N, C-alpha and C positions, 0 to 999 in steps of 0.2 A: 502494499500500499503504498502512495503517496500522499503529504499534508504537507500543503504549501501556504508560507507565510503571505499575510494582507498584502497588498503589490509587488508580490514578491522579493520584499524590502529583506535585505541579506542583513538577520536580526542575531544570528548565531554565532557567528566568528567569523575565520575566514580560511580558508585555503593557503594553505605554506608549506611550497615545497610537496606539492601531492599530498598532504595531509590535513584533515581538518582541526583545526586549534578553537575551541569552543571559548565560548565569551560566558559573560555569567548569564545571560537570555540563555546559551546554548547548554550547560549546563542543567540547568532548570529544565528543560526538553528534556534531555537525556536522563536526567533523575524521575521524571517523572515516565517515562517510557517505561526506565529498569522495573517500576513501581507497580506497572498494571496488575501481575499477576499476585498481590498482594491485594488486588479491590476484585479481579476476579479471577478464582480459580480455577474456570474452566477453561484458560488459558493460558499458553505456555509461547515464551519468544523464539523468535527465529533469529535470524542477523538484521539490527537494524544501523543504523547510521542520521545521525542530526549534521546535516547539510547546511552551511548558509542562509539560504531561505526556505528549506523545506526537509522533510522529515522522511525517510523510508525506512517499512519496518516488516517485517514477517511476524502475524501471529494467527497463531495456532490454536483453534475452538475445538478443546477436547469430547467426547463423547459424555454423556450422562455419570455413565459406572465409576469412570475413570478422573473426572470432575470431584465426585464424591472422596475417593479415595484422596487425591490433590488435595482436597478443602479440608480433611481431617488431620492432614498430616500438617498441616500451613497451619491450622486455625483450633484444631480440636476441636470443629463442629462438620458439622453435614450443610454440604449446599449444594440442591440441585439445580444443576444448569438447565434452560426453557426445551422441551421437545421439540417446539416453531422456534427456529433461530431467524424467524423473519421479524425485521419490523415493521409495524401494520402503521399506517398515518397517524401520524399525530401522538401515536401509543407505541413509548420506547419499551423495547422488551430484553428482558435483565440476562447478561449473557452475550447479547449480539451483537454483530462487529458495528452498525451505526452508534450502540448505546457504549460502547465499549471507546470510539474513536471519539465521540461526544461529550467523554467523561476526561480524556485523556489531553483533548484541546481544553477545558472549560479548566482541567489543576492549573496546562500550563499558565494560563491566560490568568486566574488566580495566585498562582505564586511570582509572575512576573510585576504584577499589579501591585502585589503588596510588598514585596523585595525590591522593587526598582522604578514603581511609579510610573510604570505605563502601560499603555492598551494598545488594541487594535494589531494583535497578535498572529492570527488567520483569517488565512480564507475562508469563503462558506464551500462545504463538502470535501474531499478526497479522494484519490483516484485507486481504486480496488480491482484488483484482480486473483480469481481463486485458483491455487495451485491446484492442479491436479494428478502429476505423479511424481516420482524422487527427480526426474530427468527437468522438471521444468520447478522446483523446489532448488534445484542446484544452478538452475542458468539465474534464478532472481537472488541467490545466496552470491554468486560472483559479481553479480549486476552492483549488489549492492556493498559489499565489501569492496568495490575496486573505485568504486564511485568519485571518493576524493581523486582518485589519481585522473578521474575523464573530466574534470571539473570543468576544465578549457573548452573544452565540444559539447559542457551541457547546455540542453536546451531553456534549463530554471537560471544561467549563469547570467545576469544582465548584460555584460559585455557581449552577451552573444542575440540581442533583442534584434530582430529583424522587420 
């Protein structure tokens, strides 16, 4: 998935020698990403990277039985992931991808607002891709991990605006 900053502003840091250097905003975005499984026991995280003006990441939503076991191990309580993981019009579904993304974006916005007195962090919506097999997972993982080294050619790089 890809989540983009408002007006593609480079809020989270910069690429130096093909490496992402996070600033305070970026460290908050990264910390909130890593905390997603603490709030959603039905989630495991794959590769992710916070870029200057967007975040790429893989979110794995695990099945109900496994979610129950993970939740028990994490919190000592049982959590039931929804049987229907589709968000309905204006009705968030607990544990669904739209709810996870909305919660992540809200957490980042809230912390940045509180700690750095800033607003206007995210564009509306996000880009998602359903990973269907191991080859696709490996391709997406490779892409995410290589993203900082590809910044000079990235369409999200403001220097490449056409």
